[in-house]
C-alpha positions in Angstrom: 86.4 101.0 103.0 89.0 99.7 105.5 86.2 98.6 107.9 84.6 96.6 105.1 87.9 94.8 104.3 88.5 94.1 108.0 85.0 92.7 108.5 85.3 90.5 105.4 88.6 89.2 106.5 87.3 88.3 110.0 84.3 86.5 108.5 86.5 84.5 106.2 88.9 83.5 109.1 85.9 82.6 111.2 84.6 80.3 108.5 87.8 78.2 108.8 86.4 76.9 112.1 84.1 74.6 110.1 86.8 73.3 107.8 88.4 69.9 108.7 91.8 70.4 110.2 93.7 68.7 107.4 92.1 71.1 104.9 92.6 74.4 106.7 95.8 75.5 104.8 94.3 74.7 101.4 91.0 76.5 102.3 92.9 79.5 103.7 94.8 79.8 100.4 91.5 79.5 98.4 89.8 82.2 100.5 92.9 84.5 100.2 92.9 84.1 96.4 89.1 84.8 96.2 89.4 87.8 98.4 91.8 89.5 96.1 89.4 89.3 93.2 
């Protein structure tokens, strides 16, 4: 289970590369909230 969580976290962080710089914090917060669901 831990590997699954780690992989998902890394994929989510990698996705931030495609987010405009001014929106990174907002998107990070959004991803973090969705990940806990």
